[in-house]
N, C-alpha and C positions, 0 to 999 in steps of 0.2 A: 847411849851414844854421847860421846863427849867431844868437845872442841879443844881440849887441853893440849893435844899433840900437834895442833896447827899453829903456825906462826901468826903473829898479829896481822901481818899483811894479808894472809890467806883468809883469816876471819873477817877482816874488813872487806875483802873482795866478796866473800859469801854474803855478808850483810848487805853490801851494795847491790848484789844480784837479787837478793830476796826483796829488797826495797823497790828496785826497778820493776820486778815482776808484780809486786803488790800495787804499785802506783800506775802501771800501764793498764788502761781500760780494756785492751784486747786480751790481756793475760790474767787480769785480776780474779775473775771467777774460777778459772782453772787452778790458779795458785791457792785460792781459798779452799777449793774442793780437795786438792791434794793435801793441804794442811789438815782438813777435817778427816781425811782418810788415814793420815798418819796418827792423829790424836782425836779419836771420836768423841771423847768427853769434853773437848775444848768447845766452849760456846762461841759460835760465829753468827750473830744475829742477822747479818745480811743474807747468809745462806739459809738459815733456819726459817726466816720469814718467807723467803722465795719458795722454799720447798713446801712449807705449809700451805701457802697460797696456791701453788701449782696442784697440790693434792686435792684441795677443796674445790678448785675450779674444775678439775678433771672429774671428780665425783658428781658435781652439779651438771656438767655437760653430759655425763653418762645417764643421769636421771632424765634430763630433757630429751635425749635421743630415745630412751625407752618409752617415754610418754608420747613422743611424736610417732614412734612405730606403732604403739597401741591405737593412736588416733587414726593413722593410715589404715590399719587393719579394720577398725570399726567402720570407717568410711567405705572401705571396699565391701564389707559385709552388707552395709545398708544399700549400696549400689546394686549388689547382687540380688538382694531381696526386692528392690524396686523393679529390677528387670523381670524377675520371676512374677511378681504381681501384675506387671504391665502386660505380659503375654497371657495371663489368666483373664484380665479385664478385657482384652481385645478378642477373647474367645479362641485363641490359638492353642490353649491348653485348658483342660477341664479340671485337672486335679494335680496334686503334688507328684503323683506317680508319672503323669504325663510330663511334668517339668523335669523329673529325673531322667526320663527317656530322651527328652530333648537335649539335656546337658550331656548325656552319653554320646549322642550324635555329634554334638559340638566338639567333643574330645576326639571322637573317631575320625571325623571328616575335616577337622581343623577350622571349623566355623567359629568366628568370634562374636557374632551378633545373635542375641537370643531370638529376636523376631525372625531373622532369616532361617535359623535352625528350626524354629517352630513351624514355619511355612514348609520347609523341606520335609519335616516329620509328617505334617498333614498330607502332603502330596504322596509320601510313601505309603500312608495308611489308607488312602482312598482306593476303593475297589475299581479295578479296570473295567471299562465298559465291554461287555461281551461282544465278540465279533459274530456276524451271522454265520450259522453253520452251513448254509447252502444258498442256492439262488431262490429268489422270491418266486412264488408260483405265478404271480402276475407277469413276470418277465418271460417265463417259459410259455405262457398261453399265447403270446403274440406270434410265436413261430409255429408253422405247420410242419411237424416232423414226419408226417406220413410220407411225404415225397422223398425224404431222405432214407426212409426205411425201404422203399421200393427200389430206388436206384440213387445212391448217394451222389454220383457224378452229375447226373441230370438235375437233381435237386439243387446242387451247389451252383450250376450254371444258371438255372432259373432265378435263383436268389441274387446272383451277381448282375444279371440283366436288369432285374427290378431295381437294384441299387444304382446302376448307371442311369437308368431312366429318371430316377429321383434327383440325381445330381444334374442332369441335363435340363430338368424342368426349372425355369427361372422363377416361377411363382411359388414354388415349394421350397422349404428349408431342407438342406441336406441332412443325412442321417447323423445324429450325434450333436447337432447344433441347435 
């Protein structure tokens, strides 16, 4: 590329434009970058130092972020182990298998607290108290069923009269109280 075919005024005009772009702080970096792009072998210390510094600072920041991520991960693991040992110490879990089952419940039910999940797991594993299969024999002994066998209507009337008399008696407590 040659400037021989341009007039002196055109060359002066281009030189003035280049100088104004190079001297203006708003356009100086862009002008220098375009110059470096057009002639990569041309040393421009202002850009070279900035690029080198930016590259090194970026690498340093990346290493710091990786270290911070590893520290956060280690802290999270320590917190998890602390929670696991805490539920073992409190007697909510007896073994590592119990802890695994508790954590499975945490995931399934959306529980975020290890202790709450351990209590829930314990309640789930408790055997239900059996309900009585029939009436107690003591309850049935207080009724005289022979009257009902002979004549159920008369037996029911006699029992109703007996209950009314108990209710009318002020000194005696009513049935069921």
